[in-house]
DOFI-707493 format. One line per 2 residues: for each residue x, y, z of N, C-alpha, C, O. Coordinates in nm, 2 decimals. Each point is the difference from the previous one (the first is absolute). Layout:
X:Y:Z:X:Y:Z:X:Y:Z:X:Y:Z; ... .
end
This chain:
-1.17:5.64:-2.28:-0.14:0.02:0.02:-0.08:-0.06:-0.11:0.04:0.01:-0.12; -0.15:-0.07:0.15:-0.09:-0.06:-0.10:-0.14:0.06:0.01:-0.05:0.02:0.11 .
0.00:0.01:-0.22:-0.14:0.05:-0.01:-0.09:-0.09:-0.08:0.04:-0.06:-0.10; -0.16:0.04:0.15:-0.10:-0.07:-0.07:-0.12:0.09:-0.04:-0.05:0.07:0.09 .
0.01:-0.06:-0.21:-0.11:0.09:-0.04:-0.10:-0.08:-0.07:0.02:-0.07:-0.10; -0.15:0.07:0.16:-0.11:-0.07:-0.06:-0.08:0.09:-0.09:0.00:0.12:0.01 .
-0.08:-0.18:-0.10:-0.09:0.07:-0.08:-0.11:-0.10:-0.04:0.01:-0.12:0.01; -0.12:0.18:-0.06:-0.11:-0.08:-0.05:-0.12:-0.02:0.09:-0.10:-0.07:-0.05 .
0.09:0.12:0.17:-0.11:-0.01:0.08:-0.12:0.09:-0.06:0.02:0.07:-0.09; -0.13:-0.08:0.16:-0.12:0.08:-0.04:-0.13:-0.06:0.04:-0.01:-0.09:0.08 .
-0.09:0.14:-0.14:-0.14:-0.04:0.03:-0.05:-0.09:-0.12:0.02:0.03:-0.12; -0.07:-0.15:0.16:-0.05:-0.09:-0.11:-0.13:-0.06:0.06:-0.02:-0.02:0.12 .
-0.07:-0.02:-0.22:-0.12:-0.07:0.04:0.02:-0.14:0.03:0.10:-0.06:-0.05; -0.18:0.00:0.13:0.01:-0.15:0.03:0.00:-0.08:-0.13:-0.08:0.03:-0.09 .
0.17:-0.12:0.08:0.02:-0.08:-0.12:0.10:0.06:-0.09:0.03:-0.07:-0.10; 0.01:0.19:0.12:0.10:0.06:-0.08:0.14:-0.04:0.02:0.03:-0.09:0.08 .
0.06:0.15:-0.15:0.15:-0.03:0.01:0.08:0.12:0.02:-0.04:0.11:-0.04; 0.15:-0.13:0.11:0.11:0.10:0.01:0.13:-0.06:0.00:0.02:-0.12:0.03 .
0.08:0.19:-0.08:0.14:-0.05:0.00:0.08:0.10:0.08:0.01:0.12:-0.03; 0.06:-0.17:0.13:0.09:0.07:0.08:0.14:-0.02:-0.04:0.04:-0.12:-0.04 .
0.04:0.22:0.04:0.14:-0.01:-0.03:0.09:0.06:0.10:-0.04:0.10:0.07; 0.16:-0.15:-0.06:0.10:0.06:0.10:0.14:-0.01:-0.06:0.03:-0.11:-0.05 .
0.04:0.21:0.07:0.14:0.00:-0.05:0.09:0.04:0.11:-0.02:0.09:0.08; 0.13:-0.17:-0.06:0.10:0.02:0.10:0.12:0.07:-0.06:0.04:-0.03:-0.11 .
0.01:0.13:0.18:0.12:0.07:-0.05:0.09:0.03:0.12:-0.04:-0.01:0.11; 0.17:0.04:-0.15:0.09:0.03:0.10:0.12:-0.09:0.00:0.03:-0.06:-0.10 .
0.03:0.04:0.22:0.12:-0.09:0.01:-0.05:-0.14:0.02:-0.03:-0.05:0.11; 0.03:-0.03:-0.23:-0.05:-0.13:0.00:0.09:-0.10:-0.06:0.05:0.03:-0.12 .
-0.01:-0.13:0.19:0.08:-0.11:-0.07:-0.10:-0.11:-0.05:0.02:-0.04:-0.12; -0.11:0.00:0.20:-0.10:-0.09:-0.05:-0.13:0.01:0.09:0.01:0.06:0.11 .
-0.12:-0.11:-0.16:-0.12:0.00:0.08:-0.06:-0.14:0.00:-0.07:-0.04:-0.09; 0.10:-0.04:0.19:-0.04:-0.14:0.01:-0.15:-0.01:0.00:-0.06:-0.10:-0.06 .
-0.01:0.19:0.12:-0.15:-0.01:0.01:-0.06:0.13:-0.02:0.04:0.11:0.05; -0.15:-0.10:-0.13:-0.09:0.11:-0.01:-0.14:-0.04:0.02:-0.04:-0.12:-0.03 .
-0.04:0.21:0.08:-0.14:-0.04:0.02:-0.09:0.11:0.03:0.04:0.12:0.00; -0.16:-0.15:0.04:-0.11:0.09:0.03:-0.07:-0.04:0.13:-0.03:-0.11:0.02 .
0.01:0.21:0.06:-0.08:-0.01:0.12:-0.11:0.10:-0.01:0.00:0.09:-0.08; -0.10:-0.11:0.17:-0.11:0.10:0.00:-0.05:0.01:0.14:0.01:-0.08:0.09 .
-0.07:0.20:-0.06:-0.05:0.03:0.13:-0.13:0.08:-0.02:-0.01:0.11:-0.05; -0.10:-0.17:0.11:-0.13:0.06:0.00:-0.02:0.07:0.13:0.07:-0.03:0.10 .
-0.16:0.13:-0.10:-0.02:0.08:0.13:-0.03:-0.10:0.11:-0.09:-0.08:-0.01; 0.15:0.10:0.13:-0.02:-0.08:0.11:0.05:-0.14:0.00:-0.03:-0.08:0.09 .
0.10:0.05:-0.19:0.06:-0.14:-0.02:0.15:0.01:0.00:0.06:0.10:-0.03; 0.00:-0.22:0.05:0.15:-0.01:-0.01:0.04:-0.01:-0.14:-0.08:-0.04:-0.09 .
0.20:0.08:0.06:0.06:-0.02:-0.13:0.01:-0.15:-0.03:0.05:-0.07:0.08; -0.09:0.03:-0.20:0.01:-0.14:-0.04:0.06:-0.02:-0.13:0.00:0.08:-0.09 .
0.06:-0.20:0.07:0.07:-0.03:-0.12:-0.11:-0.03:-0.11:-0.10:-0.06:0.03; 0.12:0.11:-0.15:-0.08:-0.02:-0.11:0.07:-0.11:-0.09:-0.06:-0.10:-0.03 .
0.18:0.13:-0.01:0.08:-0.09:-0.08:0.15:0.04:0.00:0.03:0.12:0.02; 0.06:-0.21:-0.03:0.14:0.03:-0.03:0.06:-0.09:-0.09:-0.05:-0.11:-0.03 .
0.16:0.15:-0.03:0.07:-0.07:-0.10:0.15:0.00:0.02:0.05:0.11:0.03; 0.01:-0.22:-0.04:0.15:-0.01:0.02:0.06:-0.12:-0.08:-0.07:-0.06:-0.09 .
0.19:0.03:0.13:0.06:-0.11:-0.07:-0.07:-0.14:0.02:0.01:-0.08:-0.09; -0.08:0.07:0.20:-0.08:-0.12:0.03:-0.13:-0.01:-0.07:-0.07:-0.10:0.01 .
0.03:0.21:-0.08:-0.13:0.00:-0.07:-0.09:0.11:0.06:0.05:0.10:0.05; -0.18:-0.13:-0.06:-0.10:0.10:0.05:-0.08:-0.06:0.11:-0.01:-0.12:0.02 .
-0.04:0.21:0.06:-0.09:-0.04:0.11:-0.11:0.10:0.01:0.02:0.12:0.00; -0.14:-0.17:0.02:-0.12:0.09:0.00:-0.08:-0.03:0.13:0.00:-0.11:0.05 .
-0.06:0.22:0.00:-0.10:-0.02:0.10:-0.12:-0.07:-0.05:-0.03:0.01:-0.12; -0.04:-0.09:0.20:-0.12:-0.07:-0.05:-0.10:0.09:-0.07:-0.06:-0.04:-0.09 .
0.05:0.16:0.15:-0.10:0.10:-0.06:0.04:0.05:-0.14:-0.08:0.05:-0.07; 0.21:-0.07:0.03:0.05:0.05:-0.12:0.01:-0.11:-0.11:0.00:0.02:-0.12 .
0.00:-0.15:0.16:0.02:-0.11:-0.09:-0.11:0.00:-0.10:-0.12:0.01:0.03; 0.16:-0.03:-0.16:-0.10:-0.01:-0.11:-0.04:0.13:-0.05:-0.07:0.01:-0.11 .
0.09:0.10:0.18:-0.04:0.14:-0.05:0.12:0.09:-0.02:-0.01:0.08:-0.09; 0.11:-0.09:0.17:0.12:0.09:-0.01:0.12:-0.08:-0.06:0.01:-0.12:0.02 .
0.07:0.20:-0.10:0.12:-0.06:-0.05:0.11:0.10:0.02:0.00:0.11:-0.04; 0.11:-0.16:0.10:0.12:0.08:0.03:0.10:-0.04:-0.10:0.02:-0.11:-0.04 .
0.06:0.21:-0.01:0.11:-0.02:-0.09:0.11:0.11:0.03:-0.03:0.10:0.06; 0.15:-0.13:-0.11:0.10:0.09:0.02:0.10:0.00:-0.12:0.01:-0.09:-0.08 .
0.05:0.21:0.06:0.11:0.01:-0.10:0.13:0.03:0.07:0.02:0.11:0.05; 0.06:-0.21:-0.04:0.12:0.01:0.08:0.10:0.11:-0.06:0.07:0.07:0.07 .
-0.07:-0.06:-0.20:0.09:0.10:-0.06:-0.04:0.14:0.03:0.08:0.09:0.01; -0.21:-0.07:0.02:-0.05:0.14:0.02:-0.03:0.02:0.15:-0.05:0.11:0.04 .
0.07:-0.21:0.04:-0.03:0.00:0.15:-0.15:0.04:0.02:-0.03:0.09:0.08; -0.06:-0.15:-0.16:-0.14:0.04:0.02:-0.08:-0.13:0.04:0.04:-0.11:-0.03 .
-0.15:0.13:0.09:-0.10:-0.10:0.03:-0.13:0.05:-0.02:-0.03:0.12:0.02; -0.06:-0.20:-0.08:-0.14:0.04:-0.03:-0.09:-0.10:0.06:0.03:-0.12:0.03 .
-0.15:0.17:-0.01:-0.11:-0.08:0.05:-0.13:0.02:-0.08:-0.06:0.11:0.00; 0.03:-0.21:-0.08:-0.13:0.01:-0.08:-0.11:-0.05:0.09:0.00:-0.12:0.04 .
-0.10:0.20:-0.02:-0.11:-0.04:0.09:-0.13:0.00:-0.09:-0.04:0.10:-0.05; -0.02:-0.22:0.04:-0.12:-0.01:-0.07:-0.12:-0.04:0.09:0.03:-0.04:0.12 .
-0.15:0.05:-0.17:-0.12:-0.04:0.08:0.01:0.06:0.14:-0.02:-0.07:0.10; 0.04:0.20:-0.09:0.02:0.07:0.12:-0.13:0.00:0.08:-0.11:0.01:-0.05 .
0.12:-0.02:0.18:-0.11:0.00:0.10:0.01:0.12:0.09:0.12:0.05:0.02; -0.23:0.00:0.04:0.01:0.11:0.10:0.10:-0.03:0.11:0.07:0.09:0.05 .
-0.06:-0.22:-0.01:0.09:-0.03:0.11:0.15:0.01:-0.04:0.09:-0.02:0.08; -0.06:0.04:-0.21:0.14:0.02:-0.04:0.04:0.15:0.02:0.12:0.03:-0.02 .
-0.21:0.05:0.06:0.03:0.14:0.02:0.10:0.02:0.11:-0.02:-0.06:0.11; 0.13:0.13:-0.13:0.10:0.01:0.10:0.11:0.09:-0.06:0.00:0.03:-0.12 .
0.10:0.00:0.20:0.12:0.06:-0.05:0.10:-0.11:-0.03:0.02:-0.09:0.09; 0.03:0.09:-0.21:0.09:-0.11:-0.04:0.14:0.05:0.00:0.03:0.11:-0.05 .
0.06:-0.19:0.12:0.13:0.04:0.01:0.10:-0.09:-0.07:-0.02:-0.13:0.01; 0.11:0.18:-0.08:0.10:-0.07:-0.07:0.11:-0.03:0.11:0.03:0.08:0.08 .
0.03:-0.20:-0.09:0.10:-0.05:0.09:0.12:-0.06:-0.08:-0.02:-0.07:-0.10; 0.14:0.10:0.15:0.11:-0.06:-0.06:0.11:-0.04:0.10:0.03:0.08:0.09 .
0.02:-0.20:-0.10:0.11:-0.04:0.08:0.13:0.02:-0.09:0.02:-0.07:-0.10; 0.06:0.16:0.15:0.11:0.05:-0.09:0.14:-0.03:0.06:0.02:0.01:0.12 .
0.07:-0.06:-0.21:0.14:-0.01:0.04:0.07:0.11:-0.07:0.00:0.02:-0.12; 0.07:0.06:0.21:0.06:0.13:-0.05:0.14:-0.03:-0.06:0.03:0.07:-0.10 .
0.04:-0.17:0.15:0.13:-0.03:-0.05:0.03:-0.15:0.00:-0.07:-0.07:0.09; 0.15:0.02:-0.17:0.04:-0.14:-0.01:0.04:-0.05:0.14:0.09:0.05:0.07 .
-0.16:-0.16:-0.02:0.03:-0.05:0.13:-0.06:0.07:0.11:0.02:-0.04:0.12; -0.10:0.14:-0.15:-0.06:0.08:0.11:-0.13:-0.06:0.05:-0.05:-0.10:-0.05 .
-0.01:0.16:0.15:-0.12:-0.04:0.06:-0.12:0.04:-0.09:0.01:0.09:-0.08; -0.12:-0.15:0.11:-0.13:0.04:-0.06:-0.06:0.11:0.08:0.00:0.00:0.12 .
-0.06:0.10:-0.18:-0.07:0.11:0.06:-0.14:0.01:-0.06:-0.01:-0.01:-0.12; -0.09:0.03:0.20:-0.14:0.02:-0.04:-0.03:0.14:-0.03:0.03:0.09:0.09 .
-0.09:-0.06:-0.20:-0.04:0.13:-0.03:-0.15:0.00:-0.04:-0.05:-0.10:-0.05; -0.02:0.21:0.07:-0.14:0.02:-0.03:-0.02:0.12:-0.08:0.06:0.10:0.01 .
-0.17:-0.11:-0.10:-0.04:0.12:-0.07:-0.09:0.08:0.09:-0.03:-0.04:0.11; -0.02:0.15:-0.17:-0.08:0.09:0.08:-0.15:-0.04:0.00:-0.08:0.05:0.08 .
0.04:-0.15:-0.16:-0.13:-0.05:-0.01:-0.08:0.07:-0.11:0.01:0.12:-0.03; -0.11:-0.20:-0.02:-0.09:0.06:-0.10:-0.14:-0.06:0.03:-0.02:-0.11:0.03 .
-0.08:0.20:-0.03:-0.13:-0.03:0.04:-0.08:-0.07:-0.11:0.00:0.04:-0.12; -0.06:-0.15:0.15:-0.09:-0.08:-0.09:-0.14:0.00:0.07:-0.01:-0.04:0.11 .
-0.08:0.09:-0.18:-0.14:0.01:0.04:-0.09:-0.08:-0.10:-0.01:0.04:-0.11; -0.06:-0.14:0.16:-0.09:-0.07:-0.08:-0.15:0.03:0.05:-0.04:-0.04:0.10 .
-0.03:0.11:-0.19:-0.13:0.05:0.04:-0.08:0.03:-0.12:0.05:0.04:-0.10; -0.18:-0.06:0.12:-0.09:0.04:-0.11:-0.06:0.14:0.02:-0.08:0.05:-0.08 .
end
């Protein structure tokens, strides 16, 4: 079993910054991809950014403002969010594509979500 635990959400004024972190624990051989998705009320969950062996990928809305990074030794992924806008308000979910054993399949895991609210 694999668990993802996020931290770092909260309330911030427009133009402010927040840093989200996520740590994966449990039965893990490797994590090819980690990333962040978000879901605002009444909207579908959408990709924010992910990072893997092929590099990083950002949603257009995140480019130039958000930076994703990971520490492979600690199985963590972080999202530095700058110049936040009210439309960035959403529940942010950590995502990991996990290989549990050598030669095994990939399995997708999600965190419980952390609320980010951008408001004055």
